[in-house]
Residue, then its C-alpha position, 0 to 999 in steps of 0.5 A: m118758542s123763546p128759551a127760558p131765562c137763564t142765569p148770568d153764568e149760563l148766558s156767558a157760556f152761551l155767548r162764548q160759544a156763539a161769539a166763536d161761531a160754535g153755535g150754542a143752544g138753539i143756534e144752527r148754521m144755515a145755507v146762504s150762498g157765499a156767506t157764513a150764516w146762523c139761524n136762531t132755531s128757538s125763534c125761527s122756523t124752518e120755513q122762515a129760515k128758507a125765506l130769510a136765506l133768499a132775503a139775505q142776498r139783497p132787499p127783496p120785493g116788498f121791502v119797506v125801507y125805514k132808514f137808508g143810512s151811509r152804513a146800513v139800510v133798515g126796513a120791514f118785510r113780510l115773509p111768504v109764510g106770513e110773519e113780518v120781520v125787520l131786515k138790516y143790511y150793513y155795508p162797508r164804508g171804506l177799506h179801513k172799516q172792511l179790515s177793522y170789522g173783519l178783525k174785530g167783529t162787525r156791528c151786525r154781529q154785535s147786534w146779533l149777539a145782543a139780541l140773543a143775550l137780551q132774549r135769553a136774559g128775559i129782557p124784552t126785545p124782538p128775537a134774533l132770527m138770522i145773521a149772514e156775513w160775507r167775508g174774504l181773505g179767510g174771514l179777515w176782510w169784511q164785505r157785507s152783513v145782514l141781520a133779521t129780527g122779529k118786528a116789535r109792535g107799538i109806538t115809541l115810549q116818547d109818543w106813548v108819554e105824549t099820548c097818556g102823560a096826564d094819566l099818572a097811574r099809567l105812568d107809574a105802572m110803566a115806571v114799574r115795568l121799566r124798573t123791572i127791565a133795568g133790574r134784569m139789565d143790572e143782574f146780567r151787566i147788560g148796557h143798552g148804550d143808546l137808551k133814547a125813548t125812540n128805542i123803547l117801543v110800547a105795544d097796545d097792552d103797554s108792554v115794552a121792547l128794546v130795539d136798536l141794539d148796535a151799541v149794547s155792551i155785555l160786561n164780565n168786568n164788574a168795575a166797568w159796570p157803573a159807568v155803563r149803567e150811568r150812561d143808560q140812566r143819563i140818556f134815559a133821563g134826558n128824554w124827559k126834559g120839558m116833561p116834568r110828570a114823566a121825569q118824576a114818574f121815571a126818576n127811579v127807574f135806574k136807581i138799583h142797588d149795587r151788589 
């Protein structure tokens, strides 16, 4: 069961603990050979955790690759206990990145904290299940990481708009749903950073989930927030060039009053 939505202050306190590898509510160490690993027990069962500990070592048999990039391999895997999860394996790209990520924190870790933050803020996203990172030299030298999350169902928002773009009532209802999400992001000062329509998935019941959280920022500095929000708004608006009905319906999604 996912935790109940928290307040911004409660979220900040939780993230401070999680970022310091001190656990936090529902975050517990798990056994993965040679790695520092954590499990989100509010979303991951004991049986899931055991299966993920094995999958963390390397992409398992039955792993379906979605993306094979220079820095990461992403795909889906059905656990022996039945649930389908998304696994993202992050690999080093040069000695400089191994050292800088070791000192500053990895993209994998950033995505883990972002998924935990969105989940606790009540912003829809697949739940974070596990993170494992292998490091050397007392933690200063990053070697590789893996992140496991739940799997979001549905199609991209762009495909959804192309399918039902003539249904103005559904477009308007989707705009209300997205505005609610944008309001939660504003309340918690959370910016997605790459709000392309392909990073918003729509399920059969028209519910949505935000995915691809590598660029998420969570701010304590109110002065920096307008620029972060403006970037999300600009990228989101850019999805609807040549789609005037969607552009009109979604025009006010991010127009939220400053506090």
